[in-house]
C-alpha positions as CSV (number, residue, x, y, z in Angstrom):
1,M,-9.5,-26.7,10.7
2,A,-8.2,-23.7,12.8
3,E,-10.7,-21.5,14.5
4,K,-11.3,-18.0,13.1
5,I,-10.2,-15.1,15.3
6,K,-11.5,-11.5,15.1
7,I,-8.9,-9.0,13.9
8,N,-8.8,-5.2,13.4
9,N,-11.6,-4.2,11.0
10,N,-9.5,-1.4,9.4
11,I,-8.2,-3.9,6.9
12,F,-6.9,-3.5,3.4
13,I,-7.5,-5.7,0.3
14,Y,-4.6,-8.1,-0.2
15,P,-2.7,-7.3,-2.4
16,M,-3.4,-3.9,-4.0
17,P,-2.0,-2.8,-7.4
18,V,0.6,-0.1,-7.2
19,T,-0.2,2.7,-9.6
20,L,0.8,6.2,-10.2
21,L,-2.2,8.5,-10.4
22,G,-1.7,11.4,-12.8
23,A,-3.4,14.8,-13.0
24,N,-2.5,18.2,-14.2
25,V,-2.5,20.5,-11.2
26,K,-2.3,24.3,-12.0
27,G,-1.1,23.4,-15.5
28,K,1.7,21.0,-14.4
29,A,1.8,17.2,-14.6
30,N,1.7,15.6,-11.1
31,F,1.8,12.0,-10.0
32,M,1.1,10.3,-6.7
33,A,1.5,6.6,-5.7
34,L,-1.9,5.0,-5.3
35,G,-3.1,1.5,-4.3
36,W,-6.8,2.1,-3.9
37,V,-7.9,1.3,-7.5
38,S,-10.8,-0.8,-8.7
39,R,-12.8,-1.5,-11.9
40,V,-16.4,-0.4,-11.1
41,N,-18.2,-1.0,-14.5
42,G,-18.0,-3.2,-17.5
43,N,-19.3,-1.2,-20.4
44,P,-18.4,1.6,-20.7
45,P,-15.2,0.6,-18.9
46,M,-14.9,2.6,-15.7
47,L,-12.7,2.5,-12.7
48,G,-12.6,4.2,-9.3
49,V,-9.7,5.6,-7.3
50,G,-9.8,6.4,-3.6
51,V,-7.6,9.4,-2.8
52,S,-7.1,11.1,0.6
53,K,-8.5,14.7,0.8
54,S,-5.1,15.7,2.2
55,H,-3.4,15.1,-1.1
56,Y,-2.6,17.7,-3.8
57,T,-3.8,15.6,-6.8
58,P,-7.6,15.8,-6.2
59,E,-7.4,19.5,-7.0
60,G,-6.2,18.8,-10.5
61,I,-8.7,16.0,-11.1
62,M,-11.6,18.3,-10.2
63,E,-10.1,21.2,-12.1
64,N,-9.7,19.3,-15.4
65,G,-12.3,16.5,-15.1
66,S,-9.6,13.9,-16.0
67,F,-6.9,11.7,-14.6
68,S,-4.7,8.8,-15.5
69,V,-3.8,5.6,-13.8
70,N,-0.3,4.3,-14.7
71,F,1.1,0.9,-13.9
72,P,4.8,0.9,-13.0
73,Y,7.0,-2.2,-13.4
74,S,9.1,-3.6,-10.6
75,E,12.3,-1.7,-11.4
76,M,10.3,1.6,-11.0
77,V,9.8,1.0,-7.2
78,E,12.2,3.8,-6.1
79,K,10.6,6.5,-8.2
80,T,7.1,5.2,-7.5
81,D,7.7,5.3,-3.7
82,Y,9.2,8.8,-4.0
83,C,5.9,9.9,-5.6
84,G,4.1,8.6,-2.5
85,L,6.5,10.4,-0.1
86,V,6.6,13.9,-1.5
87,S,3.7,16.2,-2.3
88,G,3.3,17.9,-5.7
89,E,2.4,21.0,-3.7
90,K,6.0,21.3,-2.5
91,V,8.0,19.3,-5.1
92,D,7.7,19.4,-8.9
93,K,7.4,15.8,-10.0
94,S,6.7,16.7,-13.7
95,G,10.3,16.0,-14.7
96,L,10.6,12.6,-13.0
97,F,9.2,10.7,-15.9
98,E,8.7,11.1,-19.6
99,V,5.2,12.4,-19.8
100,F,2.7,12.1,-22.7
101,Y,-0.9,13.1,-23.3
102,G,-3.7,11.3,-25.1
103,E,-7.2,12.2,-26.4
104,L,-8.2,14.3,-23.4
105,E,-5.0,16.4,-23.4
106,T,-5.3,17.0,-19.7
107,A,-4.5,13.6,-18.1
108,P,-0.6,13.2,-18.0
109,M,0.6,9.7,-18.5
110,I,4.1,8.1,-17.9
111,K,5.8,6.5,-20.9
112,E,8.0,4.3,-18.7
113,C,4.9,2.5,-17.3
114,T,3.7,-0.7,-18.8
115,L,0.1,0.3,-19.0
116,N,-1.6,3.7,-19.0
117,L,-5.3,4.3,-18.5
118,E,-6.6,7.7,-19.6
119,C,-9.8,8.6,-17.7
120,K,-12.6,11.1,-18.0
121,L,-14.0,12.0,-14.6
122,A,-17.6,10.7,-14.4
123,E,-18.4,11.1,-10.7
124,T,-16.9,12.2,-7.5
125,L,-18.0,10.7,-4.2
126,E,-16.9,12.4,-0.9
127,F,-16.3,10.4,2.2
128,P,-15.0,11.5,5.6
129,T,-11.3,11.2,4.7
130,N,-11.3,10.4,1.0
131,Y,-12.6,11.3,-2.4
132,F,-13.6,8.4,-4.6
133,F,-13.2,9.5,-8.2
134,V,-15.0,7.4,-10.9
135,G,-13.6,7.7,-14.3
136,E,-14.5,6.3,-17.7
137,I,-11.5,4.8,-19.4
138,I,-11.3,6.8,-22.6
139,A,-8.1,5.1,-23.9
140,A,-5.6,2.6,-22.8
141,Y,-1.9,2.6,-23.9
142,S,0.9,0.0,-23.7
143,E,3.7,-1.4,-25.8
144,E,3.9,-4.6,-27.9
145,R,6.5,-6.1,-25.5
146,Y,4.0,-6.1,-22.6
147,L,1.2,-7.8,-24.7
148,T,0.3,-11.3,-25.6
149,Q,-2.2,-11.6,-28.5
150,G,-3.0,-7.9,-28.1
151,R,-3.8,-8.0,-24.4
152,P,-1.7,-6.9,-21.4
153,D,0.4,-9.9,-20.1
154,I,0.8,-9.7,-16.3
155,K,4.1,-11.6,-16.4
156,K,5.6,-9.4,-19.0
157,M,4.4,-6.2,-17.2
158,E,6.1,-7.2,-13.9
159,P,3.6,-5.1,-11.8
160,L,4.3,-3.9,-8.3
161,L,1.8,-4.9,-5.6
162,L,1.2,-3.3,-2.2
163,T,0.2,-4.7,1.2
164,M,-0.9,-2.6,4.1
165,P,-0.7,-2.0,7.0
166,D,2.8,-3.6,6.8
167,N,3.5,-1.1,3.9
168,S,5.4,-3.5,1.7
169,Y,5.9,-3.8,-2.1
170,W,5.8,-7.2,-3.8
171,T,6.1,-8.6,-7.2
172,L,3.9,-11.2,-8.8
173,G,3.9,-14.8,-7.6
174,D,3.1,-18.1,-9.5
175,Y,0.3,-18.9,-11.9
176,A,-2.5,-20.7,-10.0
177,G,-5.1,-21.5,-12.6
178,E,-7.4,-20.2,-15.3
179,A,-10.4,-18.1,-14.2
180,W,-13.9,-19.3,-15.1
181,K,-12.4,-22.7,-16.1
182,T,-10.5,-24.2,-13.2
183,G,-13.6,-24.9,-11.1
184,K,-15.5,-26.7,-14.0
185,S,-14.1,-30.1,-12.9
186,L,-15.8,-29.6,-9.5
187,M,-19.0,-28.5,-11.3
188,A,-19.0,-31.9,-13.1
189,K,-18.5,-33.8,-9.8
190,K,-21.3,-31.9,-8.1
191,G,-23.6,-32.0,-11.1
192,T,-24.1,-28.2,-11.1
193,E,-24.7,-25.9,-14.1
194,E,-23.1,-22.5,-14.8
195,G,-25.1,-19.7,-13.4
């Protein structure tokens, strides 16, 4: 087996989901490209988003106490990247997509996206360069064509993925196995129990 070598510790998780973070800022829908997204709680369902303090979007999240996380499909790569290149402070991005609102009425969502999560702000953590917004997922929206047995189907959704620091977009690879099942054959060989 090859020897491990130490690399730069300013590393990113491989890969990251490509999303469009939505917030109303000064009464107008705004979207920014975002890869720093993670589920942080099971029930109630909550997720966290890491957003640079230099961005325009945090102002709207704090102003309204809400945000959305929208999952674009692979063919939306150009518009998605554009949302990461230009600031809503200088460019009106509200007309770039077909926007809709859900229960909170202050978290703009994108109809073209395969999955939309409407979030109520629960907590804001401040770090040296970023805010970490924790939101409760109040509602989730999709379309029948992206679901299998009522659940989001990753193959049908064709999500975009991001790697950094090479700053590249990717699409989904091959199926590798079923979670919480594939390792059971090894458990049987080792004589271990589920824990």
